[in-house]
N, C-alpha and C positions, 0 to 999 in steps of 0.2 A: 159389922153391927153398926146401926145408925144411932148416934148419941143425940142428947138434947141440944148440944152445941151445933151439931151438924144440921139439925132441923131448923134452928134459928138462922144459920148461915144460908141455907137453901131458901128460906122465906125471904131473907133480905135480898138475895140475888134475884129472886122472882120479882120483888117489888121494884128493884132498880131497872130490870129489863122492861117491865110494864111502863115505867116512867119514861124510859128512853123511847119506846115505840109509840107512846101516845102524845109526846110533846112536839110542838112545832114553834119555832125552829128547834133543831136537835140540841139537847142540852149537853153541858159538860157533865159526865156521869162520874161522880166521886164514889170510890168504893169498888169500882170495877177495874180490873187490870187493863193496862194500856193495850195489850195485844188483843184483848176481847172487845173493848170499845171500838178500836180501829176496825176490827172485823165486822162488828155490827153496822158501822157506817158504810162499809163496802157492800154489805148485803142490801142495805137500803138503796144504794146507788144502782145495784144490779136488779132492783125491783123483785127481790126474792120474797116469796110468800112466807109470812111469819107463823102461819098456822099449819097448813097442809104441806107435807113433804112429798115432792114429786120429782125425784132425781132423773136425769137423762139416762136412757138405756141405749147401749151401743152393742151391736151383735158381733162386731169384728175385733174383739180385743185380742192382743198378742200374748198367747200363753206359751210361746216358744222363744221368748226373748232371752237375752243374757241374764236380765234381772230375774225373771221367773225361773229359769233353769238353775241359777246359783242359789236362789232363796229356798227352793224346795226342800233340800235336806236340813237347812237351818230351821225352817218352820216346822218340819216333822219332829225334830228334836224338842223344840219348844212346846209343841202340842203334847208330847208325852209328859213333859215336866208340869204342864198346866192342866192335866187331865181331870183333876178333882176341883178345879176352880172355874167359876163362871166367867170365863174370859174368851173372847173371840180374837183370833189372830188374822189380820187382814193385810194383804199386799196390794198396792195400787201402782199404776204407772205414773208418769210425770204429769199427766192431765187429771189425776184424781180418779181414774177409772179403776174400779176394783177388779183385780186379776184373779185373786183367790181369797177364800175365807175358810178358816178352820176353827171349829168349836165342838166340844162334846156335850155342852149343856143344852138340853132340849128347850128349856124355858127361854134362854137367851137367844137360841136360834129362831124361835118363834117371834120374839120381840124384834130381832134384826130383820126378819123377813117382812114384818109389818111396815117397817120404814124403808124397805128396799136397800138395806145396806148389805148388798150381795154382789157376787160376780156379774159384771156387765153394766153395773150402774155407776154413774159418775157422782162423786161426793166432793167435787170442786166447790169453792165458795159461791161461784156464779149459779150453781145448781140448787144448793140447799142452805147456803149461808154458813155461819160460824160452826166449825166442827174440827175434830182432831186431824182429819185428812186434808181438807181444803185449806184450813188456816196454816197448817205446817207447810203446805205447798206455797201459799202466798207469802209467808214470812221466811221460808227456807230455813227454819229452825224448829227444834222440838217444841211441841205445844201440848198442854193438857187442857181439855175443855170438859167441864163437869156440869151436869144438871142444867140450870137455867142460864148458864153461860152460853149455851147453844142459842142461836138466833131463832131457829124453828122450834115451835113448842112441841112437836111430835118427837123431838130428839132429847127432851129434857129429862127423861127417865134414865139416860145413859151417861157414862163417863168414857171419854176416849183420849188416848195418848198417842199422838202421831210424831214420828221421827223421820226426817228426810233421809233418803239413801242417795249418796253421791257416787257417780261413776268414778271408779278409782283411776282410770286412765284419762278420760276426756274431761273430767271435772264438772260435768253438768249434772243437774238434778235428774236422777233416774226414776225415782218413785218415792213412796212413803210406806213405812211399816207402822201399822196402827193396831193398838190393843184396845178393845172396847169391852166394857163391862157395865154393870148397873151403877147408878150414880152414887151409891154408898160404899163403893170400893175405895181402898186406900190409894189416892191419886199419885202422890210422889213416887211410891214404889212402882206403880204402873208405868209412869213416865220413864223412870230409870231403866226398867226392863225393856221398854220400847227402844230407848237409845242404845242399850247393849246389843239388842237383836239386830238393829239397823247396822251397827258396826260389824257384826258377824257376817251379815249379808254382803257388805262392802268387801270384806276380806275374802269371802267366797267368790265374789265377782272378780277380784284381782287374781285369785288363783286360777279361776276358769279362763280369764282373759289371757293370763300367762300361758296356760296350756293351749289355748286356741291359737295364739300367735306362734307358739313353738311348733304346733302341727303345721301351720301355714308355712312357716320358715323352712321346715324340713322338706315339705313338698316342693317349695320354691327351689331349694338347693338341688333336689333330685331332678327336677325339670331342667335346670341349667346344665346338669351333668349328662342328661340323656341326649342332648343334642345342642347344636348352636342355634342362634337366632334370638329374637327378642322375647323376653319372658317378663310378665308382670304378675305380681301376687297382691291381691287386694282384699281387704275387708273394711268394716266401718271405721276402723281406727288406724290402719296401716296400709301403706302403698310401697311395694318393693319393685324396683326396676333394675334389670341387669345391665351390664356395660354394653352389650350388643344393642339393646334398645336405645341407649344414649348415643351410640355411634350412628345408628340407622335413622333416627328421628330427631328433628330439632325440638326446641322447647314447645313451640306451638303445636306440633304434631303429637308430642307426648301428652300435652294437656288434653288434646282431643281424644286420644286413646283412653286416658283415665276417665274422661267424661262418659265414654261409651261403656267402660267396665262397670260404672256405677249402676247402669240399668240392668245388669246381668248378675251382679255379685250375690244377690239373695236367692238365685235359682238353685234348686236342689238337683237339677239334671244338667248334663253337658249340653252346651249350646254353641253353635257356630254362627257368627254374623260377619257381615262385610261393612267396613267403615270407609267413607270417603274423607280423607284427611285434608286439612287446609292447604297443604303444599301441593295437592294433586295426586298423591299416592293413594291407591286403593288397597286397604289393608284387610286381611282376613283374621279375625280374632276367634280362637278356639278356646272356649271356657270349660274348665273342669272343676266341680265343687270339691272342697276339702273339708273333712270332718275331724273334729276332736271328740272321740267317743261317738255319741249320738248327736252332738251339737254341731251345727254348721260353723266352720271356722273361717270361711271365706272362699276364695277361688283363685286358681292359677290360670293365666291367659298365655297362650303361645300365639305370637303375632307373626304373620307372614304377609309379604307384599303380593297381592293378587295382580296388580299392574306394576311392573318393575321400573318403568320409566316415569319420571316426573313430568307432569304436563307443563307446557310452556306458559309462562306468566301472561303472555299477551292474550291468551284465550280466556283469562279469568274475568274480563270485563265484557263478555258477550252479552248482548241484550236480546232477549227472545220476546216476540210479540205476544201480547195477551196474558203474560204472567209477569209478576213483579216480585222484587225482593232484593235486599242489599246484604243479607246475611252471608257470611263467607262460605258456609256449607252449601247453602242454596245456590249461590253464584258458581261455586266449583262444580256442583252437579250439572247445572245448565251448560257450563263450559265443556265438561267431558261429553255430555250428550251431543252437543253441536260438533265437537271434534270427531266423535265416533261416526256421525253422518258423513263428515267430509272425508274420512278415511275409509268409508264403506264397511265399518266394523259393526255388526249387529250388536245390540245392547240390551241388557236386562236392567230394569229399574225396580228396586225393591223399597219397601217402606210400609208404614201403617196405612190403613184405609183413609182416603180423603186428603193425603198430603200433596197431591198434584202430579202424580207420576204420568198419567195419560195426558194431562194438560201440558206438561213439559215436552213430551214427545210430539204432541200436535204442534206446539209452538216451534219446535225445530223444523218440522215439515213446512210450516207456513213461511218461516224465515228463509228457507231454501227453495221456495216456490214449488213445493210438491203437494200433491193431493193426499190428505191423510185418510186412511181406511182403518176404521176401528172395529174390532170384534171382541165380544165379551164371552170368555170361556165359561163363566159361571152361569150364563143365560142360555147355553146351548142345550137343545133337547137331545133325545137319544140318537137322532139320525146324524151321526158325525160325518158320514160319507157325503150327504147333501151339503152339510155345512162347509166342508173343505172344498167341495166343487164350486160352491157359490163364491167362496173367498178367492179361489184361483181365477174364476171368471172376472171378478171385480178387478183384480190386479192386472189382467190382460187387456183391459179396456183403456185406451188412451196412454198418456205418459206414465212411466213407472211411478207408482205412488209410494208413500211411506205406510207400512203396515204396522198397526199398533194392536198387539194381542194382549188384552187385559185379563187379569186373574188367571194367568197360565197355570198356577198351582192347582186349580180346580180340575184340570184334566186328568183322567185316569184311563187305563185300559185302551179300548178301541179309539177313543178320541185322541189320546196321546200318540198312539201309533200313526194315525192318519195325519196329524199335524206334523210330526217329525218326517213323515214321508213327503209331505208338501214342501217342507223346509229344505229337504235334501234335493228335491227337484229344482227349487229356486236357486240353490247354490250352484247347480251344474248347468243352469240355463244361461243363454246370452243375456246381456244387460237389458235389452229391450223387452225381454220376456220374463223379467223377474222384478221384484220390488226394488226401489232405489235404496231402501233401508228397512230393516225389521227391528221392532222393539217389543219386548214382552214386559209386562208389569207383574210383580210378585208381592204378596203380603209380607208382613214382618215375621210370621211364623216360619220355622224351618220347613223347607220343601221336602216332599217325599223322596225316597230313594229312586223311584221311577222317573220323577221329574229331573232329579239331579243327573241320573245316568243317561236318559234319552234326550232331554231337551236342552239342558244347560251347555253341553259341548258346542252348540251352534252359536253361542254368544260369547264374544271375546271378553267382555267386562260386565261386572255387576256393580251398579252404583246405587248407594242408599240415598234416598231423598229424605231430608230431615223432617221430623214432625214439627208441627207448628209451635209446640211448647219449647222447642229448642231454638226458635227464631222469633220470639215474641216482639223483638225490636222491629220486625217487618210489618207489624200491625199498622203502624203509622202510614205505610204505603199500601198495604193490602186493603184496609177498610175503605178509603176513597175509591180505589180501583173497583172493588166488588160492589160498593154502594151505587156507583154510577150505572151499573147494569140494571138496578132495580128502581132507580129514581126516575127513569124515562124523561129526562130533561127538566125534572122538577128541582128547585133549589133545596137540596137536602144535605145536611151535614151532621156530624157527630160531636156532641159536647166533649170537653176535656175530661169531665168526670166519667162519662160513658166509656171513653177510650181507655181510661185508667182501669175501669172495672173489667173491660174485656181483656186487658193485659194481666189481670190477676187470675184468670181462669186456666184450668189445665188443658182444655181443648182436646179431649180424647177423640173427638170426631174430626180434628184438624181443619184444614181450609174449607172442606166441604161443609162442615157444621157451621163455621163462621159465615159462609155464604148464606146458609139457611137462616141463621139468626138475623143477618142484615136484611134479608128479603122479608122476614116476618116483621122486623121493626119498620121497614119502609111501608108496609101495608098499614101499620098502626099509625104512623106519622106521615101524612101525605106530603108535607113540606115543612121547612124550618129546621129545627135542631132536634136530633134524636137524643133523648135523655135516658138515664138508667131505667126509669119507669116504663119506657117503651120496649125494653128487652124482654124476652121470654123468661119465665119463672126461674129456670135453672141457671140463667145467666145473671141473675140478681143475687147470687150467692157466691161465696168464695171458699167453701169447705173443700178440703182436698180428699176427704174420705168418700169412697163410693157409697152412695145411699142405696138402701134397699128399695124395692118397688113401692112398698107401703110408705116408707119415709119420703120418697119422691112425691107421692100423691099428697101427703100431708104438707110438705113444703110448698107445693104449687097452690094448695088451697089457702095457705096463709098469705102467700104473695098476692093471690087474686083478691082476698079479702082486704088486705092492706091497700091495694090499689083502689078498690071500690069505696073504701072509707078515707081516701086521700091521706093515707099514712097514719091515721089515728089508730093506735094500737088497742086502746080500750074498746072502741067500737068494733074493731076487727075481731077481738077476742070474744065479745058478746055475740057477734054473728056466728062465730064458729063453735060457740058453746063451751069455751074454755076460760080459765081464769086469766087475769092480767099477768100474774107471775108466770103462768105456763106459756103464754104467747111470747113474753120477753125471753124466757129460757130457750124456746124453740127458735126464735129469731137468731139468738147467738149460736145455738147448736148447728143450725143449717147455714149460718153465715149469710143471712138475708140482708141485703142492702135496702133499707127503707127509702121510700120516695119522700123527699122533704119539700116537694113543690106544693 
């Protein structure tokens, strides 16, 4: 029930808020709690709209995290206790993204829907200003925000109590438990309940984490008992390595193994990958997921050496023409490829698309004065007989060449049989009637059983070519090398700011995409220095989240408008038909790097 004193207090807070928003420079606001006035100032710095609420929506929220899994029974119990009260129970992640919302009050549900306080929307301060979720995240302490203490006027009908949830093992902020009701609800009691519930969730996370680690440890012990060899057990918090792994691999190799496990440990299906370690050992990692009930607890890796002899150190400094890189994984892959040619061992190069597998094989051929012959299995039509005959004819002309068979995993049925038949013929032929060396390239996905059974026995080793994101230090060498191809003797360089921006990107398209980006920039800037503003739209951002197609279109439109308006956000917003606050929010959400020139 709202009292006369409550109404007077609300009117006073409303007047103080209006004074703060209308004054220039910003005044010292007496009568407003420090935590609220500090949040108001941050909201102004973030250019948050003080009238219209427009929180960011994200489609790929994590509803299967440890936080969400542990909180579910706690929130269900609280919901039963609060069934007759107009209170919404909200759980957010560490970025203020609402993961779940529970309320049985229809009027409150309608009110929260109107301000988009619902799953998938971000209530970080940068998005909507002062509120129980975003301010609790910013201060990392429990906060009650009531009525006109909210920065945005559309939230002033509500009162929200946010309590941070701390990961019990890792100690970082995991999320926020928020209780939201109408502004005339008893605030201190709401805040106390939020704190208590957050503690219960932390306790549930600890219990769940303990059960998860116990399940992983049991499977780790069972794996060690089932056979000898190197065993690793990994999840986000724990790495277990048995004594065999410590004996077989030095510190550098163990670190490389752990790095490779990080890319697989979230997978829900068994996976086998091949890793080229810094020492020269080619290791095979067999991953098996481990569950604690229905929750993924981590994974166990059995590691086997696919190449049992270590490469000689003198090969690690081999320089291949036409490709550059000083990263140890890249240099080791180049060295193994060149050694395989020298020893006449056919080789399989695996890795993500665009990492440079075919370029590496071609460079080995050129270094050893051999003609490279490339064929792409993914581009072959249905006439596999003609394809293999043409390949055989090409090899028979002149000196024995190096044959590079790209996308070998694309072959099936008749195509696979005809290629294996041709490989069998070459292996039994005199040296003058067979290729000097054969290389196949494979993608990063597991190959089919047919490819494994029919094709892989021809190849002594499989070497993984590292993705560009694992060797970003090579960008300082790669960029000038690739840019020279497109500059055509023009004086064209890259600014330091532009290079730093390129090093922030995930490069899912690897070196091939980097080459395309530089080619595009070279067309935009005919000479001089390439700046961030010369890069394509997606390269002027640094968000690590995969954008939807619609979000990518929206991002590119904003980048183009900013460029057309020379970085002026107000004019760009006007051209796009959006508010100034919206364009600022989307610039932050998409990680757009504005042009300051």
